[in-house]
C-alpha positions as CSV (number, residue, x, y, z in Angstrom):
1,M,-6.9,1.6,-29.0
2,T,-3.4,1.0,-30.2
3,E,-2.4,-1.1,-27.2
4,E,-5.5,-3.3,-27.4
5,K,-4.8,-4.0,-31.1
6,L,-1.2,-4.9,-30.3
7,Q,-2.4,-7.2,-27.5
8,A,-4.8,-9.0,-30.0
9,L,-2.0,-9.3,-32.6
10,L,0.3,-10.8,-30.0
11,Q,-2.2,-13.4,-29.0
12,E,-2.8,-14.3,-32.6
13,A,0.9,-14.7,-33.4
14,L,1.3,-17.0,-30.4
15,A,-1.7,-19.0,-31.4
16,R,-0.2,-19.5,-34.9
17,A,3.0,-20.8,-33.2
18,G,0.9,-23.3,-31.3
19,A,0.9,-21.5,-27.9
20,E,-2.2,-20.9,-25.9
21,A,-1.6,-17.9,-23.6
22,G,-3.6,-17.7,-20.4
23,E,-4.6,-14.4,-18.7
24,G,-1.5,-12.4,-17.8
25,E,0.9,-14.8,-19.5
26,A,1.6,-12.6,-22.6
27,E,1.5,-8.9,-22.0
28,F,3.2,-5.7,-22.9
29,T,5.0,-3.7,-20.2
30,V,6.6,-0.2,-20.3
31,P,10.4,-0.5,-20.4
32,P,12.1,1.8,-18.0
33,D,14.6,2.9,-20.6
34,A,12.8,4.7,-23.4
35,S,15.6,3.7,-25.9
36,H,14.1,0.2,-25.7
37,G,10.8,1.5,-27.0
38,D,7.5,2.4,-25.5
39,L,6.2,-1.1,-25.0
40,T,8.0,-4.4,-24.7
41,T,7.0,-8.0,-24.4
42,N,9.0,-11.1,-23.3
43,A,6.3,-13.5,-24.6
44,A,8.7,-15.1,-27.0
45,L,11.1,-16.0,-24.1
46,V,8.3,-17.4,-22.1
47,F,6.6,-19.5,-24.8
48,A,9.7,-20.7,-26.7
49,K,10.7,-22.8,-23.7
50,K,7.2,-24.4,-23.7
51,L,7.2,-25.0,-27.4
52,G,10.8,-26.1,-27.7
53,A,11.4,-23.3,-30.2
54,D,14.1,-20.8,-30.8
55,P,13.1,-17.6,-28.8
56,R,14.8,-15.2,-31.3
57,K,12.8,-16.9,-34.2
58,L,9.6,-16.8,-32.3
59,A,10.3,-13.1,-31.4
60,G,10.8,-12.4,-35.1
61,D,7.4,-14.0,-36.0
62,I,5.7,-11.9,-33.3
63,A,7.5,-8.8,-34.5
64,R,6.3,-9.3,-38.1
65,A,2.7,-9.7,-36.9
66,L,2.9,-6.4,-35.0
67,R,4.6,-4.3,-37.6
68,G,2.3,-1.8,-39.4
69,A,-0.2,-1.9,-36.5
70,P,-2.0,1.5,-36.3
71,G,-0.2,3.9,-33.9
72,T,3.2,2.3,-34.2
73,T,6.3,3.4,-35.9
74,A,8.8,0.6,-35.2
75,V,8.8,-3.0,-34.0
76,D,12.2,-4.6,-33.2
77,V,13.6,-7.8,-31.7
78,A,16.2,-7.2,-29.0
79,G,18.5,-9.4,-26.8
80,P,17.6,-13.0,-26.5
81,G,14.0,-12.5,-27.6
82,F,12.4,-9.3,-26.4
83,V,10.0,-7.5,-28.8
84,N,10.1,-3.7,-28.5
85,V,7.5,-1.4,-29.9
86,R,7.7,2.3,-30.5
87,L,4.5,4.2,-30.6
88,A,3.7,7.2,-32.8
89,D,4.2,10.5,-31.2
90,E,0.5,11.4,-31.6
91,V,-0.4,8.3,-29.4
92,I,1.9,9.4,-26.7
93,L,1.0,13.1,-26.9
94,N,-2.7,12.3,-26.7
95,A,-2.1,11.4,-23.0
96,I,-1.8,15.1,-22.4
97,T,-5.3,15.8,-23.6
98,E,-6.6,12.7,-21.7
99,A,-5.0,13.8,-18.4
100,L,-6.6,17.3,-18.8
101,R,-9.9,16.0,-19.9
102,R,-10.2,13.5,-17.0
103,G,-8.6,15.6,-14.3
104,D,-8.6,14.0,-10.9
105,D,-9.9,10.8,-12.6
106,Y,-7.0,10.4,-14.8
107,G,-5.5,6.9,-14.2
108,R,-8.8,5.6,-12.8
109,S,-9.9,2.2,-14.2
110,E,-12.4,-0.6,-13.8
111,L,-9.8,-3.3,-13.5
112,G,-11.4,-4.7,-10.3
113,R,-14.9,-4.7,-11.9
114,G,-16.5,-3.9,-8.5
115,A,-15.1,-7.0,-6.7
116,K,-15.4,-6.8,-2.9
117,V,-12.0,-6.7,-1.3
118,Q,-11.1,-6.2,2.4
119,V,-7.8,-4.8,3.5
120,E,-7.0,-5.3,7.1
121,F,-4.0,-3.4,8.4
122,V,-2.4,-1.9,11.5
123,S,-4.5,-4.0,14.0
124,A,-2.2,-3.1,16.8
125,N,-3.0,-4.3,20.3
126,P,-4.7,-1.6,22.4
127,T,-1.9,-1.8,24.9
128,G,0.2,1.3,23.9
129,P,0.4,4.2,21.5
130,L,1.1,3.4,17.8
131,N,4.7,3.3,16.9
132,A,6.8,3.9,13.8
133,V,6.3,0.3,12.6
134,N,2.5,0.7,12.9
135,A,2.8,4.0,11.0
136,R,4.5,2.2,8.1
137,A,1.7,-0.4,8.0
138,A,-0.8,2.4,8.2
139,A,0.6,4.3,5.3
140,Y,1.0,1.1,3.3
141,G,-2.4,-0.3,4.0
142,D,-4.2,3.0,3.3
143,A,-2.3,3.6,0.0
144,L,-3.0,0.1,-1.1
145,A,-6.8,0.6,-0.4
146,R,-6.8,3.9,-2.3
147,L,-5.1,2.2,-5.3
148,L,-7.6,-0.7,-5.2
149,E,-10.5,1.8,-5.1
150,F,-9.0,3.8,-7.9
151,T,-8.8,0.7,-10.1
152,G,-12.4,-0.3,-9.6
153,Y,-12.5,-2.5,-6.5
154,D,-15.1,-2.2,-3.8
155,V,-12.8,-1.8,-0.8
156,E,-13.4,-2.1,2.9
157,R,-10.7,-1.1,5.4
158,E,-10.7,-3.0,8.7
159,F,-8.8,-2.7,12.0
160,Y,-8.9,-5.9,14.2
161,V,-8.9,-4.9,17.9
162,C,-7.3,-7.6,20.0
163,N,-9.2,-6.9,23.2
164,V,-9.0,-10.4,24.6
165,G,-6.2,-12.5,26.1
166,T,-2.9,-12.3,28.0
167,Q,-2.0,-8.8,26.8
168,M,-5.2,-7.4,28.2
169,D,-4.6,-9.1,31.5
170,L,-1.1,-7.6,31.7
171,L,-2.3,-4.2,30.7
172,G,-4.9,-4.2,33.5
173,R,-2.3,-5.3,36.0
174,S,0.3,-2.8,34.8
175,V,-2.1,0.2,34.9
176,R,-3.4,-0.9,38.4
177,A,0.2,-1.1,39.6
178,R,0.9,2.5,38.4
179,L,-2.4,3.7,40.0
180,L,-1.5,2.2,43.3
181,E,2.0,3.8,43.0
182,L,0.5,7.2,42.3
183,L,-1.7,6.8,45.4
184,G,1.3,6.1,47.6
185,E,1.3,2.3,47.7
186,T,4.7,0.6,47.8
187,G,3.8,-3.1,48.2
188,E,4.0,-5.9,45.8
189,Q,0.7,-4.9,44.1
190,A,2.3,-1.6,43.0
191,E,4.9,-3.4,41.0
192,I,4.6,-4.0,37.3
193,P,4.1,-7.7,36.6
194,E,6.6,-9.7,34.7
195,G,6.1,-9.1,31.0
196,G,3.9,-6.1,31.8
197,Y,3.9,-2.6,30.2
198,R,6.5,-0.2,31.7
199,G,6.3,2.8,29.4
200,E,5.7,6.3,30.8
201,Y,2.3,6.3,29.0
202,V,1.0,3.6,31.5
203,K,1.5,6.1,34.4
204,T,-0.2,8.9,32.3
205,I,-3.2,6.6,31.5
206,A,-3.6,5.5,35.2
207,N,-3.6,9.1,36.3
208,A,-6.0,10.3,33.6
209,L,-8.5,7.5,34.2
210,Y,-8.3,8.0,38.0
211,E,-8.9,11.8,37.7
212,Q,-11.9,11.2,35.4
213,G,-13.4,8.8,37.9
214,K,-13.2,5.8,35.6
215,I,-11.1,3.7,37.8
216,S,-10.3,3.4,41.5
217,A,-7.9,1.5,43.7
218,E,-10.7,-0.9,44.6
219,D,-11.3,-2.0,41.0
220,G,-9.9,-5.3,39.8
221,H,-7.4,-5.5,37.0
222,E,-10.0,-6.7,34.5
223,K,-12.1,-3.5,34.8
224,I,-9.0,-1.3,34.8
225,G,-7.6,-3.1,31.7
226,Q,-10.8,-2.5,29.8
227,A,-10.8,1.2,30.7
228,A,-7.2,1.5,29.8
229,A,-7.7,-0.3,26.4
230,E,-10.5,2.0,25.6
231,E,-8.4,5.1,26.4
232,I,-5.5,3.7,24.3
233,L,-7.7,2.8,21.4
234,A,-9.2,6.3,21.4
235,G,-5.6,7.7,21.1
236,Q,-4.8,5.3,18.3
237,K,-7.9,6.4,16.4
238,R,-6.9,10.1,16.8
239,D,-3.4,9.3,15.5
240,L,-4.7,7.4,12.5
241,E,-7.2,10.1,11.6
242,D,-4.5,12.8,11.8
243,F,-2.4,10.5,9.6
244,R,-5.2,10.6,7.0
245,V,-6.1,6.9,7.5
246,R,-9.7,5.9,7.9
247,F,-11.3,2.6,8.7
248,D,-14.7,1.4,7.6
249,N,-14.9,-1.2,10.4
250,W,-13.3,-1.8,13.8
251,F,-13.7,-5.5,14.5
252,Y,-13.4,-6.3,18.2
253,E,-12.0,-9.8,19.0
254,D,-14.5,-10.3,21.9
255,L,-17.3,-10.3,19.3
256,L,-16.1,-13.8,18.3
257,Y,-16.9,-15.0,21.8
258,R,-20.1,-13.0,22.2
259,E,-21.5,-14.5,19.0
260,N,-20.3,-18.0,19.8
261,K,-18.0,-18.0,16.6
262,I,-15.4,-20.1,18.5
263,P,-17.5,-23.2,19.1
264,K,-19.0,-22.9,15.5
265,T,-15.4,-22.8,14.1
266,L,-14.5,-26.0,16.1
267,D,-17.5,-27.7,14.7
268,I,-16.6,-26.8,11.1
269,L,-13.0,-28.0,11.7
270,A,-14.2,-31.3,13.1
271,S,-16.8,-31.8,10.3
272,R,-13.9,-31.5,7.7
273,G,-11.7,-34.0,9.6
274,T,-9.0,-31.4,9.9
275,S,-8.7,-31.6,13.8
276,Y,-7.6,-34.3,16.2
277,E,-6.8,-34.8,19.9
278,K,-3.4,-35.4,21.3
279,D,-2.0,-35.0,24.8
280,G,-5.3,-33.5,26.0
281,A,-5.1,-30.7,23.4
282,L,-6.9,-30.2,20.1
283,W,-4.7,-29.9,17.1
284,L,-5.2,-28.9,13.4
285,R,-3.6,-30.8,10.6
286,T,-1.8,-27.8,9.2
287,A,1.4,-29.7,8.2
288,A,-0.6,-31.5,5.6
289,A,-1.6,-28.2,4.1
290,G,1.9,-26.6,3.8
291,D,2.7,-25.5,7.3
292,D,5.9,-26.5,9.0
293,E,3.9,-28.5,11.7
294,D,0.5,-29.2,13.0
295,R,-0.9,-26.4,15.3
296,V,-2.7,-26.5,18.6
297,V,-6.2,-24.8,18.5
298,V,-7.4,-25.6,22.0
299,R,-4.9,-26.1,24.9
300,A,-5.1,-29.0,27.3
301,D,-6.7,-26.7,29.9
302,G,-9.5,-25.9,27.5
303,R,-8.4,-22.4,26.5
304,P,-8.5,-21.5,22.8
305,T,-5.2,-20.5,21.2
306,Y,-4.7,-17.2,19.2
307,F,-4.7,-19.3,16.1
308,L,-8.2,-20.5,16.7
309,T,-9.4,-17.0,17.0
310,D,-7.6,-16.2,13.8
311,I,-9.5,-19.0,12.1
312,A,-12.8,-17.9,13.5
313,Y,-12.0,-14.3,12.4
314,H,-11.2,-15.3,8.8
315,L,-14.3,-17.5,8.6
316,D,-16.3,-14.4,9.6
317,K,-14.5,-12.5,6.9
318,Y,-15.4,-15.1,4.3
319,E,-19.1,-15.2,5.5
320,R,-19.2,-11.4,4.9
321,G,-18.8,-12.0,1.2
322,F,-15.4,-10.7,0.3
323,A,-14.0,-11.9,-3.0
324,K,-10.5,-11.4,-1.6
325,V,-9.0,-10.6,1.8
326,V,-5.6,-8.8,2.2
327,D,-4.0,-9.1,5.6
328,V,-1.2,-6.6,6.3
329,L,0.8,-7.9,9.2
330,G,3.8,-6.6,11.1
331,P,7.4,-8.0,11.0
332,D,6.7,-10.0,14.2
333,H,4.0,-12.0,12.4
334,Y,6.3,-13.5,9.7
335,G,5.7,-17.0,11.2
336,H,1.9,-16.6,10.7
337,V,2.0,-16.6,7.0
338,K,2.3,-20.4,6.4
339,K,-0.2,-21.3,9.1
340,L,-2.8,-18.8,7.8
341,Q,-2.4,-20.1,4.3
342,A,-2.7,-23.7,5.6
343,M,-5.9,-22.6,7.4
344,A,-7.3,-21.3,4.1
345,T,-6.4,-24.7,2.4
346,L,-8.0,-26.8,5.1
347,L,-11.2,-24.8,5.0
348,A,-11.2,-25.1,1.3
349,L,-11.4,-21.3,0.8
350,P,-11.1,-20.2,-2.8
351,G,-7.6,-20.2,-4.2
352,G,-6.0,-16.8,-3.7
353,W,-8.8,-15.6,-1.4
354,L,-6.4,-14.8,1.4
355,E,-3.3,-12.7,0.7
356,V,-0.8,-12.0,3.5
357,I,1.6,-9.2,3.3
358,I,4.3,-8.5,5.9
359,S,5.2,-4.9,6.5
360,Q,8.9,-5.1,7.5
361,Q,10.9,-3.3,10.2
362,V,11.7,0.4,10.2
363,N,15.1,1.8,11.1
364,L,14.8,5.4,12.2
365,L,17.9,7.5,11.6
366,E,18.9,10.8,13.0
367,G,22.2,12.2,11.8
368,G,23.1,8.7,10.5
369,E,22.5,7.1,13.9
370,K,19.7,4.8,14.8
371,V,16.9,6.3,17.0
372,K,15.9,3.6,19.4
373,M,14.0,5.1,22.2
374,S,10.9,7.3,22.5
375,K,11.0,10.4,24.7
376,R,7.5,9.6,26.0
377,A,6.8,6.0,25.5
378,G,9.9,4.2,26.7
379,A,9.6,2.0,23.6
380,L,9.8,2.5,19.9
381,V,9.3,6.1,18.6
382,T,5.6,6.7,18.4
383,M,3.6,7.6,15.3
384,R,2.6,10.9,16.9
385,E,6.2,11.8,17.4
386,V,7.0,11.1,13.7
387,M,4.0,13.2,12.6
388,D,4.8,16.1,15.0
389,D,8.5,16.1,13.9
390,I,8.3,16.0,10.0
391,G,4.6,16.3,9.1
392,V,2.1,13.9,7.6
393,D,3.2,14.4,4.0
394,A,6.8,13.5,4.5
395,A,6.0,10.7,6.9
396,R,3.7,9.0,4.6
397,F,5.9,9.4,1.5
398,F,9.0,8.2,3.3
399,F,7.2,5.2,4.7
400,L,6.0,4.3,1.2
401,M,9.3,4.7,-0.6
402,R,10.2,1.0,-0.3
403,S,8.5,-2.3,-0.9
404,P,6.8,-3.5,2.3
405,S,8.9,-6.6,2.2
406,S,12.1,-4.5,2.5
407,H,13.5,-3.1,5.6
408,L,13.3,0.7,5.6
409,D,15.8,3.2,6.7
410,F,13.9,6.4,7.6
411,D,16.1,9.5,7.6
412,F,14.6,12.2,9.8
413,E,17.3,14.7,8.7
414,L,16.4,14.2,5.0
415,A,12.6,14.2,5.7
416,R,12.9,17.7,7.3
417,M,14.7,19.3,4.4
418,Q,12.9,21.9,2.2
419,T,15.2,21.3,-0.7
420,P,15.3,19.1,-3.8
421,E,17.2,16.4,-2.0
422,N,14.0,15.6,-0.1
423,P,12.0,13.5,-2.6
424,V,8.5,14.4,-1.3
425,Y,9.4,18.2,-1.4
426,Y,10.7,17.6,-4.9
427,A,7.5,16.0,-6.1
428,Q,5.2,18.6,-4.4
429,Y,7.3,21.5,-5.7
430,C,6.7,20.2,-9.2
431,H,2.9,20.6,-8.7
432,A,3.4,24.0,-7.0
433,R,5.6,25.2,-9.9
434,V,2.9,24.2,-12.5
435,E,0.4,26.1,-10.4
436,S,2.5,29.2,-10.5
437,I,2.8,28.9,-14.3
438,K,-1.0,28.7,-14.5
439,G,-1.3,31.8,-12.3
440,E,1.2,33.6,-14.6
441,A,-0.8,32.6,-17.7
442,G,-3.9,34.2,-16.5
443,E,-7.5,32.9,-16.4
444,E,-8.0,32.8,-20.2
445,W,-5.0,30.5,-21.0
446,A,-5.1,28.5,-17.9
447,A,-8.7,27.5,-18.5
448,A,-8.3,27.1,-22.2
449,P,-9.8,23.7,-23.5
450,P,-6.8,21.3,-24.1
451,E,-8.2,20.5,-27.6
452,K,-7.3,24.0,-28.7
453,A,-3.5,23.3,-28.2
454,D,-1.6,22.0,-31.2
455,L,0.4,19.3,-29.4
456,G,2.4,18.8,-32.6
457,E,4.3,21.9,-31.4
458,L,5.9,19.7,-28.7
459,D,8.9,18.6,-30.8
460,L,11.6,18.4,-28.2
461,P,12.9,15.1,-26.8
462,E,12.3,16.3,-23.3
463,E,8.6,17.1,-24.1
464,R,8.1,13.6,-25.5
465,S,9.7,12.1,-22.4
466,M,7.2,14.0,-20.2
467,A,4.3,13.1,-22.4
468,R,5.5,9.5,-22.3
469,A,5.5,9.6,-18.5
470,I,2.0,11.0,-18.5
471,W,0.9,8.2,-20.9
472,E,2.5,5.6,-18.6
473,F,0.6,6.8,-15.4
474,P,-2.6,4.6,-15.8
475,K,-0.3,1.6,-16.4
476,A,1.8,2.5,-13.3
477,V,-1.3,2.7,-11.2
478,E,-2.6,-0.7,-12.3
479,A,0.8,-2.2,-11.7
480,A,1.0,-0.7,-8.2
481,A,-2.5,-2.0,-7.4
482,T,-2.0,-5.5,-8.9
483,R,1.4,-6.1,-7.4
484,R,0.5,-4.4,-4.1
485,E,3.4,-2.0,-4.5
486,P,2.5,1.7,-3.7
487,H,6.1,2.5,-3.6
488,R,6.0,2.4,-7.5
489,L,4.1,5.7,-7.3
490,T,6.8,7.4,-5.1
491,T,9.3,6.5,-7.8
492,Y,6.9,7.6,-10.5
493,A,6.2,11.0,-8.9
494,T,9.8,11.9,-8.3
495,G,10.7,10.7,-11.8
496,L,8.1,12.9,-13.5
497,A,9.0,15.8,-11.2
498,A,12.7,15.5,-12.3
499,L,11.7,15.6,-16.0
500,F,9.6,18.7,-15.4
501,H,12.1,20.6,-13.2
502,N,14.9,19.9,-15.7
503,Y,12.7,21.1,-18.6
504,Y,11.6,24.3,-16.7
505,H,15.2,25.3,-16.1
506,H,16.1,25.0,-19.8
507,H,13.0,26.1,-21.7
508,R,10.4,28.8,-21.5
509,V,6.8,27.8,-21.2
510,L,4.8,31.0,-21.6
511,Q,7.6,32.9,-23.3
512,A,8.0,30.3,-26.1
513,P,8.9,31.4,-29.6
514,T,5.3,31.4,-30.8
515,A,1.9,31.6,-29.2
516,A,1.0,28.1,-30.5
517,K,4.1,26.6,-28.9
518,A,3.4,28.4,-25.7
519,Q,-0.1,27.1,-25.6
520,A,1.1,23.5,-26.2
521,R,3.7,23.8,-23.5
522,L,1.1,25.2,-21.1
523,A,-1.1,22.1,-21.8
524,L,1.9,19.9,-21.2
525,A,2.7,21.6,-17.9
526,R,-0.8,21.4,-16.7
527,A,-1.0,17.7,-17.6
528,V,2.2,17.2,-15.6
529,G,0.8,19.0,-12.6
530,Q,-2.5,17.0,-12.7
531,T,-0.7,13.7,-13.0
532,V,1.7,14.4,-10.1
533,K,-1.2,15.5,-8.0
534,N,-3.1,12.2,-8.8
535,A,0.0,10.2,-7.9
536,L,0.5,12.0,-4.6
537,R,-3.3,11.7,-3.7
538,L,-3.1,7.9,-4.1
539,L,-0.2,8.0,-1.6
540,G,-2.3,10.1,0.8
541,V,0.1,13.1,0.3
542,S,-1.1,16.6,-0.4
543,A,-0.2,18.6,-3.6
544,P,0.2,22.2,-2.5
545,S,-0.3,25.0,-4.9
546,R,2.4,27.2,-3.2
547,M,5.6,26.2,-1.4
């Protein structure tokens, strides 16, 4: 392949200059501006500094090594030392044939080579319905898992159920208080405890569990809390399923206690000399491993901290044989990142084994104003309310439009629109428009083998731009997976849709000047539709045939 040959020539040029490039240090990327070529590399800028060389001179040496490579038409040095490569039209146009040949598998790769990866995401406490922040994490974690699978990783999706601790105690007491209130009690026991759960859903759960005979006024808060958690978790599972999110494993925190993972973890920490006693508590030397301070793992009264259960949980993950673990945590867990990475260091887990991603806050907007309260939950807007209001496609797409590290403004008014201003509608309409062209073409043309089309008939700049975007898709998928950035595909899908919609408004597809040109344009349109469909599928968004 042309790109593999270019990569080999780049490595050879650097070696002649005395530079030894490690994996990922000297690569080609696709410049967003096509006027800069189809591929570009900043290798000269990177290695000139290490070699004490002039970056423009090194770039010139690299350019001379690349010129004349099969499938290229121009190699130029630009700016302080970028090397830009323009590929021959036939290389770019061949992506049309490849997209039609591979269909739903176009863009799939073996980048991961079957490595076993776990993605843990959402993991909300079973103390209330999933909210909009959880929905963002759900869309992100699921899209990331889809991307990793599509690029050759063996992926397991996991939800960690925190069914032990203070929050469960407060849930049981809160539901019991609402139950007693429903039964006419007015005393102190019918009052929600300090720090308890006050949403309207608590009263609904208390009533439902009582009517089902699962709880009674004589039950203690422990039993009531367990029943309430099971009810809430069942609702969370329904919401996630309707949001097109599936999990391979639901890991319950109490399993760590039932299988004696906590004392085993303490033994491991002690054997590594990473724990010590102070003020009656047991501490972990996390400050020496990059954390801001040492952390308590067992309180003075003998109770384990949440951090200790986190350690035991991650040790369990490691023992399950994952080559890499990705934790997607909510914005309230920002302070966990350093201590989790310190934990991995102290336990001598492989470098890069644990990756922690924070899914940031969501600002829900309605008419330009922030939406703060839920009509049902008395808290943040629920995931179910978002789905019921704008639908799963729009919800997922909008939650995925920004990097997880960025705060997200979610505009309900825009998400409801059935117009080109709505980016998900715009991308989906591109696929639907292609399907309508295929329907117009009739079975004979729509099913024609792509190799019968003379792609040389595609001589318009707009046609090359669309072909270039199709050619770029496998690279966009790998970049989104490697950098953990599914939002790259929302940008990609709307960008390709914009190219096609503009082309459709200015040029005939089936009514082209000649039959050969019409057949080539139909092949291009079909490839656009297939590529947009693949991008949307990786985001968990449907590609309707009619709109």
